[in-house]
C-alpha positions in Angstrom: 64.3 81.7 91.5 60.7 80.8 91.2 60.7 79.5 94.8 62.2 82.8 96.1 59.6 84.8 94.3 56.8 82.6 95.8 58.1 83.3 99.3 58.6 87.0 98.6 55.0 87.2 97.4 53.8 85.4 100.6 55.8 87.9 102.6 54.3 90.9 100.9 50.8 89.5 101.3 51.5 88.9 105.0 52.5 92.5 105.5 49.2 93.7 104.0 47.4 91.3 106.3 48.7 92.9 109.5 45.4 93.1 111.5 44.6 89.5 111.0 48.2 88.4 111.6 48.2 90.5 114.8 45.1 88.6 115.9 46.9 85.3 115.2 50.0 86.4 117.1 48.0 87.4 120.1 46.1 84.1 120.2 49.3 82.1 119.6 51.0 84.1 122.4 48.1 83.4 124.8 48.1 79.7 123.9 51.9 79.4 124.2 52.0 81.3 127.5 49.2 79.4 129.2 50.3 76.0 128.1 53.9 76.7 128.9 53.2 78.1 132.4 50.8 75.3 133.3 53.1 72.7 131.6 56.1 73.9 133.7 54.0 74.0 136.8 52.9 70.5 136.1 56.5 69.4 135.7 57.9 71.2 138.7 55.1 70.1 141.0 55.9 66.4 140.0 52.9 65.6 137.9 54.9 64.8 134.8 55.2 61.0 134.7 56.8 58.0 133.1 56.8 59.0 129.4 58.4 62.3 130.2 61.2 60.3 131.8 61.5 57.9 128.8 61.9 60.7 126.2 64.3 62.6 128.4 66.5 59.6 128.9 66.4 58.9 125.1 67.5 62.5 124.4 70.1 62.4 127.2 71.6 59.1 125.8 71.5 60.6 122.2 73.4 63.6 123.5 76.1 61.2 124.8 76.3 59.1 121.6 74.2 56.2 122.9 71.6 56.4 120.2 68.0 55.8 121.3 69.0 53.7 124.3 66.7 53.8 127.4 66.5 51.5 130.5 63.1 53.0 131.1 61.9 51.9 127.7 63.5 48.5 128.4 61.2 48.2 131.4 58.2 48.2 129.0 59.7 45.6 126.6 58.3 42.1 126.2 61.5 40.7 127.6 60.8 42.4 130.9 57.0 42.4 131.1 56.4 39.0 129.6 59.7 37.0 130.1 60.7 38.4 133.5 64.2 39.5 132.4 66.0 42.5 133.8 65.8 45.9 132.1 68.9 46.8 130.1 70.6 50.2 129.9 71.7 49.5 126.3 68.1 48.7 125.1 67.3 50.7 122.0 63.8 52.1 122.0 63.6 51.9 118.2 62.2 48.5 118.6 59.1 49.9 120.3 58.7 53.1 118.3 60.8 54.1 115.3 61.5 57.8 116.0 64.7 59.1 114.3 63.2 62.6 113.7 63.8 63.3 117.4 67.4 63.9 116.4 66.3 67.2 114.7 65.7 68.7 118.2 68.9 67.4 119.9 70.7 70.8 119.6 67.8 72.4 121.5 68.0 69.8 124.2 71.7 70.2 124.4 71.2 73.7 125.8 69.8 72.2 129.0 69.8 68.4 129.1 67.0 68.0 131.6 63.4 66.7 131.3 62.0 70.2 131.7 63.5 71.3 128.3 61.0 68.9 126.6 58.1 71.0 128.0 59.5 74.0 126.1 60.1 72.0 123.0 56.6 70.5 122.9 54.8 73.8 123.5 57.0 75.5 120.9 56.4 73.0 118.1 52.6 72.9 118.6 52.4 76.7 118.9 54.6 77.2 115.7 52.2 74.9 113.8 49.5 77.5 114.1 51.4 80.1 112.0 51.9 77.5 109.2 48.2 76.8 109.4 47.5 80.5 108.9 49.7 80.7 105.9 48.0 77.5 104.6 44.5 79.0 105.1 45.5 82.3 103.4 46.1 80.3 100.2 42.3 80.0 99.8 40.6 82.3 102.3 40.4 85.9 103.4 42.4 87.0 106.4 39.4 87.1 108.9 38.3 83.6 108.1 41.9 82.3 108.3 42.4 84.0 111.7 39.2 82.4 113.0 40.4 79.0 111.8 43.7 79.4 113.6 41.8 80.5 116.8 39.9 77.3 116.5 43.2 75.4 116.3 44.5 76.9 119.5 41.2 76.3 121.2 40.9 72.7 120.1 40.7 70.0 122.8 42.7 67.7 120.5 45.5 70.4 120.6 45.3 71.6 124.2 45.1 68.1 125.8 48.1 66.6 124.1 50.1 69.8 124.7 49.7 69.3 128.5 50.7 65.7 128.3 54.1 64.2 128.9 56.4 64.9 125.9 55.5 62.8 122.9 56.9 62.4 119.4 53.6 63.2 117.8 53.9 66.9 118.9 55.9 67.3 115.6 53.0 66.2 113.4 50.9 69.4 113.1 53.9 71.5 112.1 55.1 68.9 109.6 51.7 68.1 108.1 50.6 71.7 107.7 54.0 72.4 106.0 53.4 69.5 103.6 50.0 70.8 102.7 51.3 74.4 102.3 54.1 73.1 100.1 51.5 71.2 98.0 49.4 74.3 97.6 52.4 76.4 96.5 53.8 73.4 94.4 57.1 73.6 96.2 57.8 69.9 95.6 61.3 69.7 97.1 59.9 71.0 100.4 56.9 68.7 100.1 59.0 65.6 99.8 61.6 66.7 102.3 59.0 67.2 105.1 57.1 64.1 104.0 60.3 62.1 104.6 60.8 63.7 108.0 57.2 62.9 108.9 57.7 59.2 108.2 60.7 59.4 110.6 58.5 60.9 113.4 57.0 57.5 114.2 56.5 54.2 112.4 52.7 54.7 112.0 52.7 58.2 110.6 52.7 56.9 107.1 49.0 56.3 107.8 48.4 60.0 108.0 50.5 60.7 105.0 48.6 58.1 103.1 45.4 60.2 103.8 47.1 63.3 102.3 48.1 61.2 99.2 44.6 59.8 98.9 43.2 63.3 98.9 45.7 64.4 96.2 44.5 61.5 94.0 40.8 61.6 94.7 40.6 65.4 94.3 42.5 65.0 90.9 44.6 68.0 91.8 47.9 66.2 92.0 47.2 62.6 91.2 50.8 61.5 90.3 52.3 63.0 93.4 49.5 61.7 95.5 49.9 58.2 94.2 53.6 58.4 94.9 53.0 59.5 98.4 50.5 56.7 99.0 52.9 54.2 97.7 55.8 55.5 99.7 53.8 55.7 102.9 52.4 52.2 102.6 55.8 50.6 101.8 57.5 52.6 104.6 55.0 51.4 107.3 55.2 47.8 106.2 59.0 47.9 105.9 59.5 49.8 109.1 57.3 47.5 111.3 58.4 44.3 109.7 62.1 44.9 109.0 63.6 47.9 110.8 61.9 47.6 114.2 62.3 43.8 114.6 66.0 44.4 114.0 66.2 46.1 117.4 63.7 44.0 119.4 60.6 41.9 118.9 58.4 44.3 120.8 56.3 45.6 117.9 54.9 42.1 117.3 55.0 40.6 120.8 53.6 43.6 122.7 52.3 46.6 120.8 50.4 45.0 117.9 48.8 42.5 120.3 47.9 45.1 122.9 46.2 47.3 120.4 44.9 45.0 117.8 45.0 41.6 119.4 41.2 41.1 119.1 41.7 40.4 115.4 44.1 37.5 115.9 44.2 34.6 118.2 47.9 34.6 118.6 50.4 35.9 121.2 52.5 37.5 118.5 51.5 39.2 115.2 53.2 41.5 112.7 51.5 44.5 111.1 50.9 42.3 108.0 49.2 39.6 110.1 47.0 42.2 111.7 46.0 43.7 108.3 45.2 40.3 106.9 43.1 39.4 109.9 41.2 42.7 109.7 40.4 42.2 106.0 39.2 38.6 106.5 36.8 39.6 109.4 34.7 42.4 108.0 31.9 42.1 110.6 34.4 42.4 113.5 36.0 45.3 111.7 32.7 47.2 111.4 31.9 46.4 115.1 35.2 47.8 116.3 34.8 50.8 114.0 31.6 52.0 115.7 31.8 50.5 119.2 31.3 52.1 121.6 29.0 54.3 119.6 28.6 57.2 122.1 32.3 57.5 122.8 33.1 57.4 119.0 30.6 60.1 118.3 31.8 62.2 121.2 35.4 61.9 120.0 34.5 63.1 116.5 32.4 66.0 118.0 35.4 67.0 120.0 37.4 67.4 116.8 34.6 69.2 115.0 33.6 71.6 117.8 36.3 74.4 117.5 35.5 74.6 113.7 31.8 74.9 114.2 31.3 71.3 113.0 32.5 72.2 109.5 34.8 69.2 109.1 31.8 66.9 109.4 30.6 68.4 106.1 34.0 68.5 104.3 34.9 65.5 102.1 38.6 66.5 102.3 38.5 66.2 106.1 37.1 62.7 105.9 39.6 61.6 103.3 42.7 63.0 105.0 41.8 62.2 108.6 39.9 59.0 107.7 42.9 56.7 107.7 44.1 58.0 111.0 40.6 57.7 112.5 40.5 54.1 111.3 43.7 53.4 113.2 42.2 54.9 116.4 38.7 53.4 116.1 40.0 49.9 115.3 42.1 49.7 118.5 40.8 47.9 121.5 40.1 49.7 124.7 38.5 53.1 125.3 41.7 55.0 126.1 42.4 55.6 122.4 39.1 57.5 122.2 40.3 60.1 124.7 40.8 63.4 122.9 43.4 64.4 125.5 45.7 61.6 124.5 48.5 62.3 122.1 47.0 60.3 119.2 44.3 62.9 118.8 46.7 65.5 117.6 47.5 63.5 114.5 43.9 63.9 113.3 44.0 67.7 113.6 45.8 68.6 110.3 43.2 66.8 108.1 40.3 68.3 110.0 41.6 71.8 109.7 42.7 71.6 106.0 39.3 70.1 105.2 37.7 73.1 106.9 39.8 75.5 104.9 38.6 73.9 101.6 34.9 73.9 102.8 35.2 77.6 103.6 36.6 78.2 100.1 33.3 77.2 98.7 31.1 78.7 101.4 32.7 82.0 102.2 29.4 83.8 102.3 28.5 82.0 105.5 31.1 84.0 107.4 29.3 87.2 106.6 26.3 86.0 108.6 26.6 87.4 112.1 24.5 84.5 113.4 27.0 82.0 112.1 29.9 83.9 113.5 28.2 83.9 116.9 27.7 80.2 116.7 31.3 79.6 115.8 32.5 81.8 118.7 30.3 79.8 121.0 31.8 76.6 119.7 35.3 77.9 120.3 34.3 78.9 123.8 32.8 75.5 124.5 35.9 73.8 123.2 38.1 75.8 125.6 35.7 75.1 128.4 35.7 71.3 127.8 39.5 71.3 127.3 40.3 72.9 130.7 37.5 71.4 132.8 38.6 67.9 131.7 41.8 68.6 133.7 44.0 67.1 131.0 46.9 65.1 132.4 46.2 66.6 135.9 47.6 70.0 134.7 44.9 71.8 136.7 44.9 69.5 139.7 45.1 72.5 142.1 41.8 73.9 140.7 39.8 70.8 139.7 39.6 67.7 141.9 41.1 64.6 140.3 38.1 62.6 141.7 34.8 63.6 143.2 33.6 60.2 144.4 35.8 59.3 146.2 37.2 62.8 146.8 40.8 63.4 145.7 42.1 67.0 145.7 45.5 68.4 146.5 45.8 72.2 147.0 48.6 74.3 145.6 50.3 75.2 148.9 50.1 71.6 150.0 51.7 70.3 146.8 54.4 72.9 146.8 55.3 72.1 150.4 55.5 68.5 149.5 57.7 69.2 146.5 60.2 70.9 148.8 60.6 67.7 150.8 60.9 65.6 147.7 63.7 67.8 146.4 65.5 67.5 149.7 65.4 63.7 149.4 66.3 63.5 145.7 69.4 65.8 146.4 70.9 62.9 148.4 71.2 60.7 145.2 74.4 61.0 143.2 74.0 62.0 139.5 75.7 58.8 138.4 73.9 56.4 140.7 71.4 53.8 139.4 67.9 54.2 140.7 64.5 52.5 141.0 61.8 55.0 141.6 58.0 55.4 141.6 56.4 56.8 138.5 56.2 60.5 139.4 59.8 60.6 140.6 61.1 59.3 137.3 61.2 62.5 135.2 63.5 64.6 137.5 65.9 61.6 137.9 65.9 60.4 134.3 69.0 62.3 133.0 71.2 59.3 133.8 72.2 56.0 132.3 70.5 53.5 134.7 67.0 54.2 136.0 64.0 51.9 136.2 60.5 52.0 137.8 59.7 50.2 141.0 58.9 47.4 141.9 61.8 46.3 139.6 65.1 46.7 141.3 67.5 44.8 139.0 69.1 46.3 135.9 71.6 45.0 133.3 74.5 47.4 132.9 76.9 47.9 130.1 79.1 45.1 131.1 76.2 42.7 130.5 76.0 41.9 134.3 72.8 42.3 136.3 73.0 44.6 139.4 70.6 45.9 142.0 69.8 49.6 141.8 72.0 51.7 144.0 69.0 53.6 145.4 65.3 53.0 145.8 63.0 56.0 146.2 59.3 56.2 146.5 56.8 59.0 147.1 54.3 57.2 149.4 52.6 60.6 150.2 51.5 60.9 146.6 50.6 57.3 146.3 48.5 57.3 149.5 46.6 60.4 148.4 45.6 59.0 145.0 45.3 55.3 145.7 41.7 55.7 146.9 40.5 56.5 143.4 43.2 55.4 141.0 44.4 51.8 140.4 47.9 52.7 139.2 48.8 54.5 142.4 47.1 51.8 144.5 49.1 49.1 142.7 52.5 50.9 143.2 51.8 51.4 146.9 50.8 47.8 147.5 54.0 46.7 145.8 56.3 49.1 147.6 55.6 48.3 151.2 56.2 44.5 150.9 59.3 45.3 148.8 60.8 47.4 151.6 59.9 44.7 154.2 61.6 42.1 152.1 64.8 44.0 151.4 65.2 45.1 155.0 64.7 41.6 156.2 67.4 40.4 153.8 69.8 43.2 154.8 69.9 44.2 151.1 69.0 47.8 151.5 68.9 50.3 154.3 66.5 53.1 154.9 68.5 56.4 154.7 65.8 59.1 154.8 62.0 59.5 155.2 60.6 62.9 154.8 56.9 63.8 154.3 56.3 60.2 153.0 59.2 60.2 150.6 61.3 57.1 151.3 65.0 56.6 150.3 66.8 53.3 150.6 70.5 52.6 149.7 72.0 49.3 148.6 74.3 47.5 151.0 74.0 50.2 153.6 72.7 49.9 157.2 69.6 51.8 158.0 69.9 55.1 159.7 68.2 54.6 163.1 66.1 57.8 162.9 65.1 57.0 159.3 64.2 53.4 160.2 62.0 54.6 163.0 60.3 57.1 160.7 59.7 54.3 158.1 58.2 52.0 160.7 55.8 54.8 161.7 55.0 55.5 158.0 54.5 51.8 157.4 51.9 51.5 160.1 50.0 54.3 158.4 50.2 52.6 155.0 49.3 49.1 156.2 45.5 49.7 156.2 45.7 50.9 152.6 47.5 47.7 151.3 45.7 45.2 153.5 43.3 44.0 150.7 46.2 42.5 148.8 47.2 40.4 151.9 43.8 39.0 152.7 
């Protein structure tokens, strides 16, 4: 009964707060509409890429009772990348990332089991989190300040960038973490522990973020016993999941992912999470170096998180405590890609930053009355929006912003849509149950099937444990040729595809069936169509100058 009364009180307060709630609804609607329209446009113009295909295939297999299986994930496994084995259709992705929480959204995916559904799901989850944030802010702050905080959320680069990306499991984190913090504030402990448990199931490393929440609960002395319990649960879960659950499915967590991210701390080709933690603690100088290096990129990353909140989180101890452990995980990784605020990892830092800002405003509410400060905050929000969109996150605005200036790479909207029509014509020739090997940007629209891999791999192990060649090979050489001048991934795919076609044609293994606007389709054990073969030979002569460096 107490819980019901709490929610009824919240409802009555919400009704009295209509002007500010209206503001939140308008901003949320704008965010949802813009990100959904641009996200759908990115998908339908074939700029969604490999991860979109991975998650779609996982959802599709889950829908058919083949839990978390994915041949696309298998292509990224240590068995394929390091040992040279064939990708497997029955490979379970849980060995790479432990993500049972995805099952929560399976009923939504079942309404339309295609990769485009995940665009709606991602935008919906991230947009919904803003309303929970508003309810959380209203526990401590006035309606106007709370509305500004939510506006900052929807304008944050760390929110906008990951929303435009391929679907990722971390899109659940803002909704879950804000709910945990709201349940904590209202002392609804059954909800707190329920959502905390679900958050652990989002991904194996999300116990790190929950540990930060638990640390705040202890250090603030507000809820020390619950905080200590959350810290203990989170730590034990991360250790158990990465050392017991995930190795049960595959050795990839220790043979690939730990080494690729934290291999600088160990001189081994394989290491568990415990090995990495021990190596970090015994090398404090290396730890400090990795923490601050590169200094400019690290500071810029933090500033990107602080900007939409007028740099308030930099002054909030709660922001540092809650976000600190997640920031450590990001800063201690090798490579600069982790410090990109457009990448999905950034969104895991958002809840701690915004909750810390809420608590800071609780003690400094008079600042909001200063018109000068409100103008500064508005300018920060505007700058955050500007930086978010001019960075062209995940090429969502490729038709407005060049992907590269030197050398120049730009594709206009009419040009891309015209090309998409040709791509769709070619893909329509592929049966729904055929096995496929495709280039990266053709993977998502083809991924609702059992057997699909990325070129240049052409072999796949099917359910009968036998290895077969893919029924079809399909490549978008138009896209690869346009982007290879500035981007190594496209250049590498193009340089692998042309020799692959030469080899398979010489062996009589595949035959060219269709070539349209640079999109090439080959079929296993089928003679080449004469017109298509002639078109390929013409296209090959155009591509040879682009791949020549690999043959010199």
